[in-house]
N, C-alpha and C positions, 0 to 999 in steps of 0.2 A: 504493500499500499504506500502510495506517495505521501509524504508529509505535506501538511496544508501550506506551509510557507513556500515549499518547493512547487506545489500546484499553482499558486499564485504567480510565482516567478516564471513558470513554464507558460502560463497563459499570456503574460506580458511579453515574453520573448517571442511568441508566435505572431505578434502584430507589428506592423510598421506604420510610421507616420505618413499620411497622405499629404497632398498639396493643401496648404492652409487656405481658408476662405475668410475674408474679413468684411465686416459691415460695421461702420462707425468705429467704436473702440473695442469691439468684440471680434476675436479670432477663434475659429474652430479648426483644430487639426483632426481630420478623419483618422480613426484608428482602423487599419485595414487588416483583415484576417485572411487566412488561406481559403481557397475555393470552397472547402467543405462548409464554411460558415454561411454559405448561401442556402443551405438546406433548411427546410421547415423544422422549427424546434418541436420538442416532444410535449410541449405545454401550450396552453392558450394564454394570450395576454388578457389582462382584466377587461379591457375595452371590448375585445372580441366576445368574451363570455358573458358580460353584462348586456351587450348589444342584442344578442339573440336569445336571451333568457336562460342561458346554460349556467349562469351563476347569479347570485343575489347578495347584496350587502345591506344589512339593516342594523338598527340598534339591537343590543343584546336582549332587551326586554321592553315592555311598554314604558317602564320607568326610564330605561336607558342608563348608561354609564359613560362619562366623558372619556376615559382613557381606553375604552374597549368597543369593538364592533364585532358583529357576527357575519361571517362569510359562509354561504352555502354553495358549494360546487356540485352541480347536477351533471356535469360532463364526465365522459369516460377518460378524460385527460386531466392532468394537473392544471391549475390556473396560477400564473405568475403575477404577483403584485409587486410593483416597484417601490422601493424606499422613496418616500416623499410624495408619492401620487396623492393628489387631492381628491377627496370624495365629498360630494355636495348634496345637500338635502337633509331629510330626516330632522333631527332636533337641532343640529349645528354642523357646520362643515368641519372636516377632519383631514389630517394627512397621516399616511401610514409610516410607522416608526422604523421599519426595516423591510428589506425585500423578503418575500415569502413565496413558497410554493405550496398552494393548498392542494391536498391529495384529491384524486378523482373520487366522485361520489361521497364527499365528506363535508362536514360542517366544522368550522374552526373559528375560535374567538381570537381576534388579532389586536395588538396594541396600536393605539393611535394617539395623535395630539390634536387638540382643538385649535382651529385657526379662525374662529368667529366667537369672540369672547362674550358678545352681548345677546346671544340668542339661545334659548333652551325651550323651543316649542317646535312642534312637528310641521315641516313644510312639505313633506312627502313621507310615504311609508318606507320606501327604500332609497338608497343612495344611487347617484349616478357618478360616473368618473368624469372629472373635469379635464379639459384639454391642456393640463399643465401639471408640473410638480411645484412643490414649495420652492421659493427662490433659493438660489444656490447657497448663499451665506447662511440662510436659516436651516437648510438641510445639513450643512457641515456642523453648525452649532448643536442641532438636535441629535445628530449622529454621535457626536462626542458625548452628549449626555446619556444616550442609550448605552454606549460602550461602558461608561462609568457605572451605570446602574447594573449592568451585567456583571461587572467585576466585584461590586460591593454587596449587592443584594440578590443577584440572580434574576431580576426582572428586566423588562425591556421598556420601561417607561421613561419619558423625557421630563424635564423640569417644565411643567405647564405654565407656571407663572413667568418663567423666562421666555417661553415661546410667545406668550401673549405680549410681553413687554417689547420683544424684538419686532413683532408685527406692528405694534403701536408706534414705535420709533420710526420704522421705515415708512409707514403710512403718513406720518406727520412730515417727514422729509420730502416725500414725493407728492404731497398734496392730495391724498387719496383716502381721507377719513370716511367712515360709513357709520350709520346708526348702530350697527351690531359689531363694529370692529373687525369686519371680515377682510381677510387677506385677498379675496377675490376682487375687491374694489381697486387694489393697486393695479391689477392686470386690466381691469375694465377702463380705468382712467388713461392708462398708457397703451391702449390696444394698438394704436397706429404704429408706434415705434416697435412694439413687440412683434406685430404681424410682419413688419418689414424684415426683422431679423429672421423670422421663421422662413419667409420666402427666399431670403438670400442664402441661408445655411441649410440647404437640402442635402440629403444623403447621396453618397457615390457608391459605385460598385464595390462589393466586398467590405463595406464599411460596417464594422460590428461594434464601434465605439466612438466617442467624441471627447476630445480634450479641449478645454476652453481657456483662453487667456483674455484678460481685460487690460488694455494698454500695456501689453507685454508681460503681465504678471499672471502666473497660473492661478486659475480658479480651482480647477479639478477636472476629473474625467469620470465617465461611466463606460464600462466595457461589458458586452454581452457575449453569450456563447453562440449567438446567431445574428447574422446581418438582417434577417427577417424581423427579429425583435427590435433591433436598432431603428429600422425604418418605421416601425409602429410607434415608437416612443420618442424619436428624436425631437419632434416638434414640442413635446411637453418639456424636455430638458432645455431646449433653446429658450422657451418662454421664461423658465426659471432664471436662467443666466442673464437674459436681457434686462430683467428688473434690476439686477445688480449693476449693470452698465449704467442705468439711470441714476443709481445711488452712489456712484464712484466719487472720489475726490478729484476735482478737475486740476489740470495743469501738470500732469506727470510728463517726464521727458520722453521724447520719441525713442522707440525701440526698433531697431532694424529687423527686417525679416530673417536675416541669418541668425541674429541673437534670439529671436523668438523660437527658432528651431532648436537651438542649444538649450534654452530654458525648458522647452517641452520634453526633449530627450532626457535632460537631467532629472526632471520630476518623475518621469516613468522609471528611470534607473533607481532613484531613491525609493520609490514605492516597492520595486522589485525586491529590494534588500531589507524591507521593513519586517520586523518580527510580527508573528501572528498569534493571537489567542483564539482558541476554538471552543465551541460549545454546541450542544444539540440545537437545531433550529426548530422554530415553530413549523409544523407541517413536515415537509420532506427536507432532508439534507442536513448540512452542518452550517452554523453561523460562525463566520470568521471575522475577527476584529484586528485591524492593523493599528499598532501602537508605536508611535515614534514622535519625537519633538517636531512640531510644525506640520504634522500630517494627521488627518482624521480619515479613517477608511473602514470599510466593511465589505464583506463578500458573502455570497451564498453558494455553497458547494453541494452537488448532488451526483452521486456515483462517480467520484473522481473527476468531475468536471466543474469548472467555475461557471455557474449560470449567470451571475452578475457580480461585478466588482465596481465599487466607487471609491474614489479617494479625493480629498480636498486639501489644499494648502491652507494651513490654519496659523 
C-alpha cells in the first residue's frame, strides 16, 4: 500500500502546468493530467445528482441543525461533494466543510458552515447547489479550522463565529450587505466582473486542476482525478477566486510571466513535500490533511487514488 504523502506526491508529479490564462489581476494555470484523466469518473458530481433527482440534500430534521445537513444518495454510484460548495435554500445557506464521497444508495450526515447568519426559516424543503464555492480566502481559513478540529477533537466543524465575521468583513469591504448577511449577495453585486472571469478562464483539454494567482501571488489550487470533474466544477472555483480579486490590496508590483511560472512551480513542489495527517473520511475513502507553515491543504483518497486535492497559500 502506498503511503498517503507519497500518493499525493505521485498525483502532483503526474500533472504539468499548462499555458496560463489571465483576466484582470487573476491568472489561472491549467493543471494538465495524462490522457486517462479524460475518462468519466466513477462518481457523480453533486450538481448532476441533484439535477435529476438521484440525490437530495435537506436539513437533518424539521428543527434543523446549523452545522449539519443530510444527504440522501439514491444513485447506484457515489456522489462527490466538493469542499466549499455552497448549498442554498432550506433554513439558511451553507457551505460544505470538506470534500466527501457519499456511498451509493446511502444517507449521510455531513458537516457544513452557515454563510447566511440572519436567516433561520424555511425557504424550501430541500437545498439546491449554487453555481459557486465559498470565496477562496474563506475556503482556506475554514479548511484550516477543520484541520485543527480534526487534530484536537476528532470532529469536522469550523469556527462558525469566525466564518460569519469573515463574510461580514468582506461584504462590508465590497459593498454587498444583505438583510440576512448572506454570502451570496457578494456574488450578486459583483456578477458582471465574476461572469467575465468565468468566461475568460475556461477549461482546456486534459485539464484536471487549476492553480490561481492574484497579481502574481499564489492563491491555491484544486486538483481532481478526472478532467471531466474539473470541467463540471471549474466555473464554481473561478467565481470563488474572482471575489478575492475584488478584495485585494491595490498597487502591487508587476510580476513577469516567467516569474509567475516559477512561483506556481515552487508552490506545487512545496505542497508535494508537505507532511500528511490521515484519518477515516466521512463516507468513502480517507481524509488527508496537509500541515506545513504557510500552507493549508486537504485531500480525499479512495482506493489508492486522490479524488480531490486542494491547497492554499496561507
